[in-house]
C-alpha positions in Angstrom: 88.7 -56.9 56.3 85.1 -57.8 56.9 85.2 -55.5 60.0 86.5 -52.5 58.1 84.0 -52.9 55.3 81.3 -53.1 58.1 82.7 -50.0 59.6 82.7 -48.2 56.3 79.1 -49.3 55.4 77.9 -48.0 58.7 79.5 -44.6 58.2 78.1 -44.3 54.8 74.6 -44.9 56.2 75.1 -42.3 58.9 76.4 -39.8 56.3 73.3 -40.4 54.1 70.9 -40.0 57.0 72.5 -36.7 58.0 72.2 -35.6 54.4 68.4 -36.6 54.3 67.8 -34.7 57.4 69.6 -31.7 56.1 67.4 -31.6 53.0 64.0 -32.2 54.6 61.7 -29.1 53.7 60.6 -26.9 56.7 56.8 -26.3 57.1 55.3 -23.1 55.6 54.5 -20.3 58.0 50.9 -20.0 59.1 49.1 -16.8 57.7 48.5 -14.1 60.3 45.2 -14.5 62.0 42.6 -11.8 61.4 41.7 -10.0 64.4 38.3 -10.4 66.0 37.7 -6.6 65.6 38.2 -6.7 61.7 35.9 -9.8 61.5 33.1 -8.0 63.3 33.2 -5.1 61.0 32.6 -7.1 57.8 29.7 -8.9 59.3 28.2 -5.7 60.5 28.6 -4.2 56.9 27.1 -7.3 55.2 24.3 -7.3 57.8 23.7 -3.6 57.1 23.6 -4.2 53.3 21.1 -7.0 53.7 18.9 -5.0 56.0 19.0 -2.0 53.8 18.0 -4.2 50.7 15.1 -5.6 52.6 14.0 -2.3 53.7 14.0 -1.0 50.2 12.1 -4.0 49.1 9.5 -3.6 51.8 9.1 0.2 51.0 8.8 -0.5 47.3 6.3 -3.2 47.8 4.3 -0.7 50.0 4.5 2.0 47.5 3.4 -0.4 44.7 0.6 -1.7 46.9 -0.6 1.8 47.6 -0.1 2.9 44.0 -2.2 -0.1 42.8 -4.9 0.8 45.3 -4.9 4.4 44.2 -5.1 3.4 40.6 -8.2 1.2 41.1 -10.2 3.0 43.8 -12.9 5.6 43.0 -11.4 9.0 41.9 -12.1 12.5 43.2 -14.8 13.5 40.7 -18.0 14.7 42.3 -20.0 15.5 39.1 -19.6 14.6 35.4 -16.6 16.4 33.8 -15.0 16.7 30.5 -11.4 16.8 29.5 -9.8 17.5 26.1 -6.6 15.5 25.2 -4.8 17.4 22.6 -3.1 15.8 19.7 0.5 14.6 20.1 0.4 14.9 23.8 2.5 12.6 26.0 1.4 10.6 29.0 3.1 12.9 31.5 1.2 16.0 30.1 -2.0 14.2 29.9 -1.6 13.0 33.7 -0.8 16.5 34.8 -3.9 17.9 32.9 -6.2 15.3 34.4 -5.0 16.1 37.9 -5.4 19.9 37.4 -8.9 19.2 36.2 -9.6 17.1 39.3 -10.4 13.9 37.3 -7.7 12.0 39.0 -6.0 12.4 42.4 -2.3 11.7 41.6 -0.6 12.5 38.2 2.5 10.5 39.1 0.6 7.3 40.0 -1.4 7.5 36.8 1.6 8.0 34.6 3.6 5.2 36.1 0.5 2.8 36.0 -0.2 3.6 32.4 3.4 3.0 31.5 3.5 -0.2 33.4 0.3 -1.3 31.6 2.1 -0.6 28.4 -0.8 1.8 27.3 1.4 4.9 26.9 1.1 5.1 23.1 -2.6 3.9 23.1 -4.2 6.9 24.6 -6.1 8.8 21.9 -6.6 12.5 21.6 -10.2 13.9 21.8 -12.7 15.3 24.2 -13.9 12.9 26.9 -16.7 12.7 29.4 -15.9 11.2 32.8 -18.6 10.0 35.3 -18.4 11.0 39.0 -15.9 8.8 41.0 -14.3 7.2 37.9 -11.1 5.5 38.9 -7.7 6.1 37.3 -8.0 2.8 35.5 -11.4 3.8 34.1 -9.8 7.1 32.9 -7.2 5.1 31.3 -9.5 2.6 29.5 -11.7 5.6 28.3 -8.6 7.3 26.7 -7.6 3.9 25.2 -10.9 3.4 23.6 -11.2 6.7 21.8 -14.7 7.0 22.8 -14.6 10.7 22.8 -17.4 13.3 22.5 -18.5 13.9 19.0 -19.7 17.3 17.9 -21.5 18.0 14.6 -22.0 20.6 12.0 -24.9 20.5 9.6 -24.9 22.1 6.1 -28.5 22.1 4.6 -29.1 21.3 1.0 -29.2 24.3 -1.3 -26.9 26.4 0.9 -24.2 28.3 -0.8 -20.5 27.9 0.0 -20.7 31.4 1.6 -23.4 30.4 3.9 -21.6 27.0 4.6 -18.5 28.8 5.6 -20.2 31.1 8.0 -21.7 28.1 9.9 -18.4 26.3 9.9 -16.5 29.5 11.1 -19.1 29.9 13.9 -18.5 26.4 15.3 -16.4 27.0 18.4 -15.4 23.2 18.8 -13.4 23.6 15.6 -10.0 25.3 15.4 -7.9 27.2 12.9 -8.8 29.7 10.1 -11.1 29.1 7.3 -9.5 27.9 4.0 -9.9 30.0 0.9 -13.3 29.8 -0.6 -14.0 26.7 -2.8 -16.0 26.6 -5.9 -19.8 26.9 -5.6 -21.5 23.5 -5.6 -18.4 21.7 -4.5 -19.4 21.1 -0.8 -21.7 18.0 0.1 -24.8 19.1 2.2 -24.8 16.7 5.2 -24.1 16.5 8.9 -20.5 16.0 9.8 -19.3 14.6 13.0 -16.0 15.8 14.4 -13.9 15.7 17.7 -13.3 19.0 19.4 -10.0 20.5 18.0 -10.4 19.4 14.5 -9.6 22.2 12.1 -12.0 24.1 9.9 -9.8 23.2 7.0 -10.2 19.5 7.7 -14.0 19.8 7.7 -14.1 21.7 4.5 -11.7 19.1 2.9 -14.1 16.3 4.0 -17.2 18.1 2.6 -15.4 18.7 -0.7 -14.1 15.2 -0.9 -17.6 13.7 -0.1 -19.3 15.9 -2.8 -16.6 14.9 -5.5 -17.2 11.2 -4.8 -21.0 11.5 -4.7 -21.2 13.5 -7.9 -18.8 11.3 -9.8 -20.9 8.2 -8.8 -24.2 9.7 -9.8 -22.7 11.1 -13.0 -21.4 7.8 -14.0 -25.0 6.1 -13.9 -26.8 9.1 -15.5 -29.3 8.8 -18.3 -27.7 8.8 -21.6 -29.7 11.7 -23.3 -29.3 14.5 -20.8 -28.8 17.9 -22.3 -25.7 18.7 -20.4 -22.1 18.7 -21.8 -20.1 17.9 -18.8 -20.1 17.3 -15.0 -19.9 20.9 -14.3 -23.1 21.6 -16.1 -24.7 18.6 -14.3 -23.9 20.1 -11.0 -25.2 23.5 -12.1 -28.6 22.1 -13.2 -28.8 20.0 -10.1 -28.2 23.3 -7.9 -31.1 25.0 -9.7 -33.4 22.1 -9.2 -32.3 22.0 -5.5 -33.2 25.8 -5.2 -36.5 25.5 -6.9 -38.2 23.1 -4.5 -37.8 21.8 -1.1 -40.2 18.9 -1.7 -38.0 15.8 -2.3 -40.8 13.9 -4.3 -40.9 16.8 -6.7 -37.3 17.0 -7.7 -37.4 14.5 -10.5 -40.4 16.4 -12.0 -38.9 19.7 -11.6 -35.7 18.4 -13.3 -37.8 17.1 -16.2 -39.1 20.6 -16.8 -35.7 22.0 -17.1 -34.4 19.1 -19.2 -37.3 19.6 -21.6 -36.7 23.2 -21.9 -33.0 22.7 -22.6 -33.9 20.3 -25.2 -36.5 22.6 -26.8 -34.0 25.6 -26.7 -36.3 27.5 -24.3 -34.9 29.8 -21.6 -35.0 28.3 -18.1 -36.6 31.3 -16.5 -35.6 30.2 -13.0 -36.0 32.9 -10.2 -33.2 31.5 -7.9 -30.6 32.1 -10.8 -31.2 35.8 -11.3 -31.4 36.2 -7.4 -28.0 34.5 -7.2 -26.6 36.9 -9.9 -27.9 39.9 -7.9 -27.1 38.8 -4.3 -24.5 36.2 -4.7 -23.7 33.6 -2.1 -25.2 35.8 0.7 -28.7 35.3 -0.8 -31.6 37.7 -0.7 -32.5 39.0 2.7 -35.7 37.2 3.7 -37.5 40.5 4.6 -36.7 42.0 1.2 -39.2 41.4 -1.7 -38.1 40.4 -5.3 -38.1 43.6 -7.3 -38.6 44.2 -10.9 -35.0 45.4 -11.0 -33.9 42.0 -9.7 -35.9 40.3 -12.5 -34.4 42.6 -15.1 -30.8 42.5 -13.8 -28.2 42.0 -16.4 -26.0 39.2 -15.0 -24.8 35.8 -16.6 -27.0 34.1 -14.0 -30.4 35.7 -15.2 -31.9 32.8 -17.0 -34.8 35.0 -18.1 -32.4 36.6 -20.3 -29.6 34.1 -21.3 -30.1 30.9 -23.0 -29.2 27.6 -21.6 -27.5 27.2 -18.2 -25.6 29.9 -16.1 -21.9 29.8 -15.9 -21.9 27.8 -12.7 -23.8 26.3 -9.8 -25.9 28.6 -7.6 -25.8 26.5 -4.5 -24.5 23.1 -3.2 -27.0 20.5 -4.5 -27.7 17.5 -2.3 -28.0 13.8 -3.3 -31.7 13.9 -4.1 -31.3 16.8 -6.5 -28.2 15.2 -8.2 -30.2 11.9 -8.7 -33.2 13.9 -10.0 -31.1 15.5 -12.8 -29.3 12.2 -13.6 -32.8 10.5 -13.8 -35.5 13.1 -14.4 -39.2 12.0 -14.7 -40.6 11.3 -18.1 -43.0 14.2 -18.8 -43.9 16.9 -21.5 -44.0 19.6 -18.9 -42.2 22.8 -19.5 -44.0 25.0 -16.8 -44.6 24.9 -13.2 -45.8 27.4 -10.5 -46.2 27.3 -6.8 -49.4 25.8 -5.4 -49.5 27.8 -2.3 -48.8 24.8 0.0 -45.2 24.3 -0.6 -45.4 22.3 -3.8 -45.8 23.2 -7.4 -48.4 22.6 -10.2 -46.9 21.4 -13.6 -48.2 22.0 -17.1 -47.1 21.3 -20.7 -48.8 24.3 -22.4 -48.7 28.1 -21.8 -52.4 28.4 -21.5 -52.5 25.8 -18.9 -49.7 27.4 -17.0 -51.3 30.9 -17.2 -54.5 29.5 -15.5 -52.3 27.9 -12.8 -50.7 31.3 -12.3 -54.0 33.0 -11.8 -55.2 30.4 -9.3 -52.0 30.9 -7.4 -52.4 34.7 -7.3 -55.9 34.4 -6.1 -54.9 32.0 -3.3 -52.2 34.5 -2.3 -54.7 37.4 -2.3 -57.0 35.4 -0.1 -54.2 34.4 2.3 -53.3 38.1 2.6 -56.8 38.9 3.4 -57.2 36.4 6.0 -53.9 37.5 7.6 -55.1 41.1 7.7 -58.4 40.1 9.2 -56.6 38.0 11.9 -54.7 41.1 13.0 
């Protein structure tokens, strides 16, 4: 019995061993090996890419190095030159224009360098002067600074609007058409700076704004007892004072004469007023004498005939004339006549005035005789 059991136990073990061997997993198949030929193609491709990238980096570095040198080195200008940057012009157009004018050697280098510097929006319009040999960096810095060439137009005190317009229209550094005529007396006589390309309308607007501001300030601080009703009459009287004398120190005294006359109800009897009525803003030709018909002219500006002030200014008064009317001298004088030297002699009575007139006429007669003898 024990032998049979032993046999049976051995048989069972053999059976289990066979079953274990039957269910043992077989090893996975190895992947196919890449051929040496395929491996070499990948390496070559990667090497080619790296070489290309390195080449591009070297070329880019060389270009940047060259561009930086171009940007910093002296430029092609041999003599001083000017260039106008129009308003609302982009970097590319500015660069092209500078190259065409020979200010810079390479528009592309200038454009890219300006953009890299972040200065594209900082370049300002205007007319610029460039020294010989200026570098592209120097050009950029000049355009960034806005230090452009400034032009000027001067309107003398006592000029009419028509004469001022003629001068502004003749200024070739300005652009655009003249605006419609503005009221007489509304432009401030002064010297105005402007950049080439500014419009004539802008200049006239600046002059008018400046005069309005000046008149308002002086009118606000005027003496309280002036015989003028409003700011318009104030400008009108100042324009008469302006036209009556070119001597600044005399203006308050001349103003006092007209103020005294207005207070007394006397006619102003100012020659520049009836001449304005006859010739308007163009003015009397310098070679044409004043005639009796001028004096007798029937216009609203003839203060030998009308009482009070004319209907409006006869010129653009300057600051000194406006201040003279706002603060006239204290005097009793109601007459004045030229003294033959550019100034005037003042008097408070008609008799004294007539004597001064005779003296002036005698002086004129003597001056004419001397002039004739010199010929």
